[in-house]
PDB file of N, CA, C and O in Angstrom:
ATOM      1  N   MET A   1     -17.845 -23.297  -1.659  1.00  0.00           N
ATOM      2  CA  MET A   1     -17.923 -24.273  -0.594  1.00  0.00           C
ATOM      3  C   MET A   1     -19.369 -24.756  -0.476  1.00  0.00           C
ATOM      4  O   MET A   1     -20.311 -23.971  -0.585  1.00  0.00           O
ATOM      5  N   ASP A   2     -19.520 -26.014  -0.260  1.00  0.00           N
ATOM      6  CA  ASP A   2     -20.846 -26.595  -0.123  1.00  0.00           C
ATOM      7  C   ASP A   2     -21.522 -26.036   1.137  1.00  0.00           C
ATOM      8  O   ASP A   2     -20.857 -25.801   2.146  1.00  0.00           O
ATOM      9  N   VAL A   3     -22.820 -25.828   1.079  1.00  0.00           N
ATOM     10  CA  VAL A   3     -23.576 -25.263   2.199  1.00  0.00           C
ATOM     11  C   VAL A   3     -23.542 -26.196   3.408  1.00  0.00           C
ATOM     12  O   VAL A   3     -23.464 -25.734   4.547  1.00  0.00           O
ATOM     13  N   LYS A   4     -23.599 -27.504   3.167  1.00  0.00           N
ATOM     14  CA  LYS A   4     -23.567 -28.458   4.277  1.00  0.00           C
ATOM     15  C   LYS A   4     -22.215 -28.423   4.997  1.00  0.00           C
ATOM     16  O   LYS A   4     -22.162 -28.476   6.225  1.00  0.00           O
ATOM     17  N   VAL A   5     -21.137 -28.335   4.238  1.00  0.00           N
ATOM     18  CA  VAL A   5     -19.800 -28.275   4.833  1.00  0.00           C
ATOM     19  C   VAL A   5     -19.654 -26.995   5.650  1.00  0.00           C
ATOM     20  O   VAL A   5     -19.102 -27.014   6.750  1.00  0.00           O
ATOM     21  N   LEU A   6     -20.142 -25.901   5.117  1.00  0.00           N
ATOM     22  CA  LEU A   6     -20.089 -24.630   5.832  1.00  0.00           C
ATOM     23  C   LEU A   6     -20.905 -24.691   7.127  1.00  0.00           C
ATOM     24  O   LEU A   6     -20.470 -24.187   8.162  1.00  0.00           O
ATOM     25  N   ALA A   7     -22.078 -25.304   7.064  1.00  0.00           N
ATOM     26  CA  ALA A   7     -22.926 -25.428   8.253  1.00  0.00           C
ATOM     27  C   ALA A   7     -22.249 -26.288   9.318  1.00  0.00           C
ATOM     28  O   ALA A   7     -22.297 -25.956  10.502  1.00  0.00           O
ATOM     29  N   VAL A   8     -21.620 -27.389   8.908  1.00  0.00           N
ATOM     30  CA  VAL A   8     -20.920 -28.259   9.857  1.00  0.00           C
ATOM     31  C   VAL A   8     -19.744 -27.519  10.485  1.00  0.00           C
ATOM     32  O   VAL A   8     -19.501 -27.652  11.685  1.00  0.00           O
ATOM     33  N   MET A   9     -19.018 -26.747   9.695  1.00  0.00           N
ATOM     34  CA  MET A   9     -17.888 -25.987  10.225  1.00  0.00           C
ATOM     35  C   MET A   9     -18.355 -24.946  11.241  1.00  0.00           C
ATOM     36  O   MET A   9     -17.705 -24.743  12.266  1.00  0.00           O
ATOM     37  N   VAL A  10     -19.467 -24.293  10.961  1.00  0.00           N
ATOM     38  CA  VAL A  10     -20.008 -23.298  11.892  1.00  0.00           C
ATOM     39  C   VAL A  10     -20.445 -23.970  13.194  1.00  0.00           C
ATOM     40  O   VAL A  10     -20.169 -23.462  14.282  1.00  0.00           O
ATOM     41  N   ILE A  11     -21.121 -25.104  13.081  1.00  0.00           N
ATOM     42  CA  ILE A  11     -21.575 -25.826  14.277  1.00  0.00           C
ATOM     43  C   ILE A  11     -20.382 -26.290  15.109  1.00  0.00           C
ATOM     44  O   ILE A  11     -20.403 -26.165  16.334  1.00  0.00           O
ATOM     45  N   LEU A  12     -19.346 -26.822  14.470  1.00  0.00           N
ATOM     46  CA  LEU A  12     -18.156 -27.257  15.199  1.00  0.00           C
ATOM     47  C   LEU A  12     -17.431 -26.091  15.859  1.00  0.00           C
ATOM     48  O   LEU A  12     -16.938 -26.215  16.980  1.00  0.00           O
ATOM     49  N   THR A  13     -17.366 -24.964  15.164  1.00  0.00           N
ATOM     50  CA  THR A  13     -16.721 -23.786  15.739  1.00  0.00           C
ATOM     51  C   THR A  13     -17.464 -23.307  16.977  1.00  0.00           C
ATOM     52  O   THR A  13     -16.839 -22.984  17.987  1.00  0.00           O
ATOM     53  N   VAL A  14     -18.780 -23.259  16.909  1.00  0.00           N
ATOM     54  CA  VAL A  14     -19.581 -22.832  18.060  1.00  0.00           C
ATOM     55  C   VAL A  14     -19.475 -23.850  19.191  1.00  0.00           C
ATOM     56  O   VAL A  14     -19.399 -23.468  20.359  1.00  0.00           O
ATOM     57  N   ALA A  15     -19.469 -25.132  18.862  1.00  0.00           N
ATOM     58  CA  ALA A  15     -19.405 -26.170  19.892  1.00  0.00           C
ATOM     59  C   ALA A  15     -18.052 -26.176  20.603  1.00  0.00           C
ATOM     60  O   ALA A  15     -17.990 -26.428  21.806  1.00  0.00           O
ATOM     61  N   LEU A  16     -16.987 -25.907  19.884  1.00  0.00           N
ATOM     62  CA  LEU A  16     -15.655 -25.938  20.473  1.00  0.00           C
ATOM     63  C   LEU A  16     -15.279 -24.643  21.174  1.00  0.00           C
ATOM     64  O   LEU A  16     -14.357 -24.629  21.989  1.00  0.00           O
ATOM     65  N   TRP A  17     -15.972 -23.563  20.874  1.00  0.00           N
ATOM     66  CA  TRP A  17     -15.677 -22.284  21.514  1.00  0.00           C
ATOM     67  C   TRP A  17     -16.260 -22.281  22.918  1.00  0.00           C
ATOM     68  O   TRP A  17     -17.475 -22.369  23.094  1.00  0.00           O
ATOM     69  N   THR A  18     -15.400 -22.182  23.907  1.00  0.00           N
ATOM     70  CA  THR A  18     -15.863 -22.131  25.293  1.00  0.00           C
ATOM     71  C   THR A  18     -15.316 -20.867  25.927  1.00  0.00           C
ATOM     72  O   THR A  18     -14.104 -20.650  25.927  1.00  0.00           O
ATOM     73  N   PRO A  19     -16.175 -20.040  26.461  1.00  0.00           N
ATOM     74  CA  PRO A  19     -15.697 -18.799  27.078  1.00  0.00           C
ATOM     75  C   PRO A  19     -14.952 -19.079  28.384  1.00  0.00           C
ATOM     76  O   PRO A  19     -15.262 -20.031  29.099  1.00  0.00           O
ATOM     77  N   GLU A  20     -13.972 -18.240  28.677  1.00  0.00           N
ATOM     78  CA  GLU A  20     -13.227 -18.349  29.929  1.00  0.00           C
ATOM     79  C   GLU A  20     -14.113 -17.883  31.078  1.00  0.00           C
ATOM     80  O   GLU A  20     -14.889 -16.941  30.918  1.00  0.00           O
ATOM     81  N   THR A  21     -14.006 -18.526  32.218  1.00  0.00           N
ATOM     82  CA  THR A  21     -14.774 -18.103  33.385  1.00  0.00           C
ATOM     83  C   THR A  21     -13.834 -17.508  34.423  1.00  0.00           C
ATOM     84  O   THR A  21     -12.656 -17.858  34.483  1.00  0.00           O
ATOM     85  N   ASP A  22     -14.363 -16.612  35.232  1.00  0.00           N
ATOM     86  CA  ASP A  22     -13.590 -15.987  36.295  1.00  0.00           C
ATOM     87  C   ASP A  22     -13.875 -16.629  37.644  1.00  0.00           C
ATOM     88  O   ASP A  22     -13.601 -16.038  38.688  1.00  0.00           O
ATOM     89  N   ALA A  23     -14.420 -17.830  37.625  1.00  0.00           N
ATOM     90  CA  ALA A  23     -14.765 -18.497  38.880  1.00  0.00           C
ATOM     91  C   ALA A  23     -13.492 -18.922  39.600  1.00  0.00           C
ATOM     92  O   ALA A  23     -12.513 -19.338  38.980  1.00  0.00           O
ATOM     93  N   LYS A  24     -13.530 -18.807  40.914  1.00  0.00           N
ATOM     94  CA  LYS A  24     -12.361 -19.231  41.675  1.00  0.00           C
ATOM     95  C   LYS A  24     -12.457 -20.726  41.954  1.00  0.00           C
ATOM     96  O   LYS A  24     -13.560 -21.271  42.011  1.00  0.00           O
ATOM     97  N   PRO A  25     -11.334 -21.390  42.128  1.00  0.00           N
ATOM     98  CA  PRO A  25     -11.368 -22.827  42.394  1.00  0.00           C
ATOM     99  C   PRO A  25     -12.020 -23.127  43.736  1.00  0.00           C
ATOM    100  O   PRO A  25     -11.987 -22.308  44.655  1.00  0.00           O
ATOM    101  N   ILE A  26     -12.601 -24.292  43.833  1.00  0.00           N
ATOM    102  CA  ILE A  26     -13.254 -24.713  45.071  1.00  0.00           C
ATOM    103  C   ILE A  26     -12.175 -25.153  46.057  1.00  0.00           C
ATOM    104  O   ILE A  26     -11.275 -25.917  45.707  1.00  0.00           O
ATOM    105  N   SER A  27     -12.273 -24.673  47.268  1.00  0.00           N
ATOM    106  CA  SER A  27     -11.342 -25.057  48.319  1.00  0.00           C
ATOM    107  C   SER A  27     -12.109 -25.737  49.439  1.00  0.00           C
ATOM    108  O   SER A  27     -13.216 -25.320  49.779  1.00  0.00           O
ATOM    109  N   LEU A  28     -11.538 -26.765  50.004  1.00  0.00           N
ATOM    110  CA  LEU A  28     -12.208 -27.466  51.092  1.00  0.00           C
ATOM    111  C   LEU A  28     -11.996 -26.797  52.444  1.00  0.00           C
ATOM    112  O   LEU A  28     -12.660 -27.162  53.415  1.00  0.00           O
ATOM    113  N   VAL A  29     -11.085 -25.824  52.532  1.00  0.00           N
ATOM    114  CA  VAL A  29     -10.853 -25.161  53.813  1.00  0.00           C
ATOM    115  C   VAL A  29     -11.452 -23.765  53.874  1.00  0.00           C
ATOM    116  O   VAL A  29     -11.557 -23.206  54.966  1.00  0.00           O
ATOM    117  N   GLU A  30     -11.848 -23.179  52.750  1.00  0.00           N
ATOM    118  CA  GLU A  30     -12.459 -21.857  52.757  1.00  0.00           C
ATOM    119  C   GLU A  30     -13.962 -21.983  52.850  1.00  0.00           C
ATOM    120  O   GLU A  30     -14.557 -22.865  52.231  1.00  0.00           O
ATOM    121  N   ARG A  31     -14.580 -21.105  53.622  1.00  0.00           N
ATOM    122  CA  ARG A  31     -16.029 -21.092  53.752  1.00  0.00           C
ATOM    123  C   ARG A  31     -16.560 -19.791  53.175  1.00  0.00           C
ATOM    124  O   ARG A  31     -15.834 -18.806  53.045  1.00  0.00           O
ATOM    125  N   CYS A  32     -17.809 -19.807  52.839  1.00  0.00           N
ATOM    126  CA  CYS A  32     -18.454 -18.621  52.288  1.00  0.00           C
ATOM    127  C   CYS A  32     -18.606 -17.564  53.378  1.00  0.00           C
ATOM    128  O   CYS A  32     -18.985 -17.880  54.506  1.00  0.00           O
ATOM    129  N   TRP A  33     -18.311 -16.310  53.041  1.00  0.00           N
ATOM    130  CA  TRP A  33     -18.389 -15.225  54.019  1.00  0.00           C
ATOM    131  C   TRP A  33     -19.814 -14.948  54.470  1.00  0.00           C
ATOM    132  O   TRP A  33     -20.012 -14.382  55.545  1.00  0.00           O
ATOM    133  N   CYS A  34     -20.809 -15.328  53.683  1.00  0.00           N
ATOM    134  CA  CYS A  34     -22.185 -15.008  54.059  1.00  0.00           C
ATOM    135  C   CYS A  34     -22.766 -16.026  55.041  1.00  0.00           C
ATOM    136  O   CYS A  34     -23.877 -15.827  55.532  1.00  0.00           O
ATOM    137  N   ARG A  35     -22.059 -17.093  55.336  1.00  0.00           N
ATOM    138  CA  ARG A  35     -22.562 -18.081  56.301  1.00  0.00           C
ATOM    139  C   ARG A  35     -22.017 -17.845  57.702  1.00  0.00           C
ATOM    140  O   ARG A  35     -22.701 -18.134  58.684  1.00  0.00           O
ATOM    141  N   THR A  36     -20.825 -17.336  57.810  1.00  0.00           N
ATOM    142  CA  THR A  36     -20.207 -17.181  59.123  1.00  0.00           C
ATOM    143  C   THR A  36     -19.113 -16.130  59.057  1.00  0.00           C
ATOM    144  O   THR A  36     -18.604 -15.828  57.978  1.00  0.00           O
ATOM    145  N   THR A  37     -18.750 -15.574  60.198  1.00  0.00           N
ATOM    146  CA  THR A  37     -17.645 -14.611  60.230  1.00  0.00           C
ATOM    147  C   THR A  37     -16.303 -15.331  60.230  1.00  0.00           C
ATOM    148  O   THR A  37     -15.290 -14.751  59.838  1.00  0.00           O
ATOM    149  N   HIS A  38     -16.285 -16.570  60.662  1.00  0.00           N
ATOM    150  CA  HIS A  38     -15.060 -17.378  60.640  1.00  0.00           C
ATOM    151  C   HIS A  38     -14.994 -18.052  59.285  1.00  0.00           C
ATOM    152  O   HIS A  38     -15.798 -18.938  58.999  1.00  0.00           O
ATOM    153  N   ASN A  39     -14.034 -17.644  58.430  1.00  0.00           N
ATOM    154  CA  ASN A  39     -14.073 -18.091  57.036  1.00  0.00           C
ATOM    155  C   ASN A  39     -13.093 -19.209  56.696  1.00  0.00           C
ATOM    156  O   ASN A  39     -12.963 -19.559  55.523  1.00  0.00           O
ATOM    157  N   THR A  40     -12.409 -19.774  57.666  1.00  0.00           N
ATOM    158  CA  THR A  40     -11.549 -20.917  57.363  1.00  0.00           C
ATOM    159  C   THR A  40     -11.854 -22.064  58.322  1.00  0.00           C
ATOM    160  O   THR A  40     -12.304 -21.856  59.448  1.00  0.00           O
ATOM    161  N   VAL A  41     -11.601 -23.249  57.854  1.00  0.00           N
ATOM    162  CA  VAL A  41     -11.837 -24.455  58.648  1.00  0.00           C
ATOM    163  C   VAL A  41     -10.529 -25.239  58.667  1.00  0.00           C
ATOM    164  O   VAL A  41      -9.927 -25.437  57.611  1.00  0.00           O
ATOM    165  N   PRO A  42     -10.070 -25.691  59.833  1.00  0.00           N
ATOM    166  CA  PRO A  42      -8.846 -26.499  59.860  1.00  0.00           C
ATOM    167  C   PRO A  42      -9.020 -27.780  59.034  1.00  0.00           C
ATOM    168  O   PRO A  42     -10.083 -28.402  59.054  1.00  0.00           O
ATOM    169  N   GLN A  43      -7.975 -28.160  58.319  1.00  0.00           N
ATOM    170  CA  GLN A  43      -8.068 -29.341  57.455  1.00  0.00           C
ATOM    171  C   GLN A  43      -8.385 -30.605  58.241  1.00  0.00           C
ATOM    172  O   GLN A  43      -9.095 -31.473  57.732  1.00  0.00           O
ATOM    173  N   ARG A  44      -7.890 -30.736  59.443  1.00  0.00           N
ATOM    174  CA  ARG A  44      -8.160 -31.955  60.222  1.00  0.00           C
ATOM    175  C   ARG A  44      -9.616 -32.046  60.657  1.00  0.00           C
ATOM    176  O   ARG A  44     -10.072 -33.110  61.074  1.00  0.00           O
ATOM    177  N   SER A  45     -10.356 -30.931  60.563  1.00  0.00           N
ATOM    178  CA  SER A  45     -11.775 -30.938  60.930  1.00  0.00           C
ATOM    179  C   SER A  45     -12.668 -31.427  59.793  1.00  0.00           C
ATOM    180  O   SER A  45     -13.859 -31.660  59.995  1.00  0.00           O
ATOM    181  N   ILE A  46     -12.100 -31.582  58.604  1.00  0.00           N
ATOM    182  CA  ILE A  46     -12.890 -32.013  57.450  1.00  0.00           C
ATOM    183  C   ILE A  46     -13.035 -33.530  57.506  1.00  0.00           C
ATOM    184  O   ILE A  46     -12.050 -34.255  57.364  1.00  0.00           O
ATOM    185  N   ARG A  47     -14.251 -34.006  57.712  1.00  0.00           N
ATOM    186  CA  ARG A  47     -14.496 -35.449  57.824  1.00  0.00           C
ATOM    187  C   ARG A  47     -15.349 -35.974  56.681  1.00  0.00           C
ATOM    188  O   ARG A  47     -15.232 -37.138  56.299  1.00  0.00           O
ATOM    189  N   GLU A  48     -16.198 -35.129  56.140  1.00  0.00           N
ATOM    190  CA  GLU A  48     -17.032 -35.533  55.019  1.00  0.00           C
ATOM    191  C   GLU A  48     -17.233 -34.328  54.116  1.00  0.00           C
ATOM    192  O   GLU A  48     -17.053 -33.186  54.540  1.00  0.00           O
ATOM    193  N   ILE A  49     -17.599 -34.581  52.895  1.00  0.00           N
ATOM    194  CA  ILE A  49     -17.831 -33.505  51.936  1.00  0.00           C
ATOM    195  C   ILE A  49     -19.325 -33.277  51.813  1.00  0.00           C
ATOM    196  O   ILE A  49     -20.097 -34.207  51.580  1.00  0.00           O
ATOM    197  N   LYS A  50     -19.722 -32.014  51.974  1.00  0.00           N
ATOM    198  CA  LYS A  50     -21.117 -31.624  51.810  1.00  0.00           C
ATOM    199  C   LYS A  50     -21.182 -30.527  50.761  1.00  0.00           C
ATOM    200  O   LYS A  50     -20.310 -29.659  50.714  1.00  0.00           O
ATOM    201  N   PHE A  51     -22.194 -30.559  49.931  1.00  0.00           N
ATOM    202  CA  PHE A  51     -22.412 -29.530  48.932  1.00  0.00           C
ATOM    203  C   PHE A  51     -23.581 -28.673  49.391  1.00  0.00           C
ATOM    204  O   PHE A  51     -24.703 -29.166  49.512  1.00  0.00           O
ATOM    205  N   LEU A  52     -23.325 -27.390  49.648  1.00  0.00           N
ATOM    206  CA  LEU A  52     -24.350 -26.492  50.160  1.00  0.00           C
ATOM    207  C   LEU A  52     -24.801 -25.529  49.077  1.00  0.00           C
ATOM    208  O   LEU A  52     -23.976 -24.953  48.368  1.00  0.00           O
ATOM    209  N   HIS A  53     -26.093 -25.356  48.950  1.00  0.00           N
ATOM    210  CA  HIS A  53     -26.675 -24.401  48.014  1.00  0.00           C
ATOM    211  C   HIS A  53     -27.391 -23.340  48.838  1.00  0.00           C
ATOM    212  O   HIS A  53     -28.517 -23.554  49.287  1.00  0.00           O
ATOM    213  N   THR A  54     -26.748 -22.204  49.036  1.00  0.00           N
ATOM    214  CA  THR A  54     -27.304 -21.109  49.820  1.00  0.00           C
ATOM    215  C   THR A  54     -27.657 -19.971  48.874  1.00  0.00           C
ATOM    216  O   THR A  54     -26.824 -19.597  48.048  1.00  0.00           O
ATOM    217  N   PRO A  55     -28.861 -19.403  48.960  1.00  0.00           N
ATOM    218  CA  PRO A  55     -29.214 -18.272  48.097  1.00  0.00           C
ATOM    219  C   PRO A  55     -28.257 -17.101  48.311  1.00  0.00           C
ATOM    220  O   PRO A  55     -27.830 -16.838  49.435  1.00  0.00           O
ATOM    221  N   ASN A  56     -27.925 -16.403  47.232  1.00  0.00           N
ATOM    222  CA  ASN A  56     -27.035 -15.231  47.242  1.00  0.00           C
ATOM    223  C   ASN A  56     -25.639 -15.558  47.762  1.00  0.00           C
ATOM    224  O   ASN A  56     -24.964 -14.691  48.318  1.00  0.00           O
ATOM    225  N   CYS A  57     -25.214 -16.774  47.587  1.00  0.00           N
ATOM    226  CA  CYS A  57     -23.901 -17.198  48.058  1.00  0.00           C
ATOM    227  C   CYS A  57     -23.315 -18.150  47.014  1.00  0.00           C
ATOM    228  O   CYS A  57     -24.057 -18.931  46.418  1.00  0.00           O
ATOM    229  N   PRO A  58     -21.998 -18.101  46.780  1.00  0.00           N
ATOM    230  CA  PRO A  58     -21.418 -19.024  45.807  1.00  0.00           C
ATOM    231  C   PRO A  58     -21.563 -20.478  46.243  1.00  0.00           C
ATOM    232  O   PRO A  58     -21.779 -20.770  47.419  1.00  0.00           O
ATOM    233  N   PHE A  59     -21.441 -21.378  45.282  1.00  0.00           N
ATOM    234  CA  PHE A  59     -21.520 -22.816  45.544  1.00  0.00           C
ATOM    235  C   PHE A  59     -20.466 -23.185  46.580  1.00  0.00           C
ATOM    236  O   PHE A  59     -19.309 -22.781  46.464  1.00  0.00           O
ATOM    237  N   GLN A  60     -20.860 -23.942  47.580  1.00  0.00           N
ATOM    238  CA  GLN A  60     -19.960 -24.261  48.682  1.00  0.00           C
ATOM    239  C   GLN A  60     -19.757 -25.761  48.806  1.00  0.00           C
ATOM    240  O   GLN A  60     -20.693 -26.548  48.659  1.00  0.00           O
ATOM    241  N   VAL A  61     -18.533 -26.135  49.074  1.00  0.00           N
ATOM    242  CA  VAL A  61     -18.193 -27.525  49.381  1.00  0.00           C
ATOM    243  C   VAL A  61     -17.682 -27.530  50.808  1.00  0.00           C
ATOM    244  O   VAL A  61     -16.712 -26.846  51.135  1.00  0.00           O
ATOM    245  N   MET A  62     -18.345 -28.310  51.660  1.00  0.00           N
ATOM    246  CA  MET A  62     -17.955 -28.363  53.076  1.00  0.00           C
ATOM    247  C   MET A  62     -17.407 -29.741  53.378  1.00  0.00           C
ATOM    248  O   MET A  62     -17.016 -30.015  54.512  1.00  0.00           O
TER     249      MET A  62
END
């Protein structure tokens, strides 16, 4: 096999290989436990979407 063909096959294999993640899906009604003791928000209370970046806390969508 030609070296160039082998190199392209290796690059494509690495590029197409994506590891599975154990991340949970983002929910608009669940809140992070480290921000408040009340961890759910009623759906009718959601008026706008905010993205919160809190240290030591998962990515939050409010």
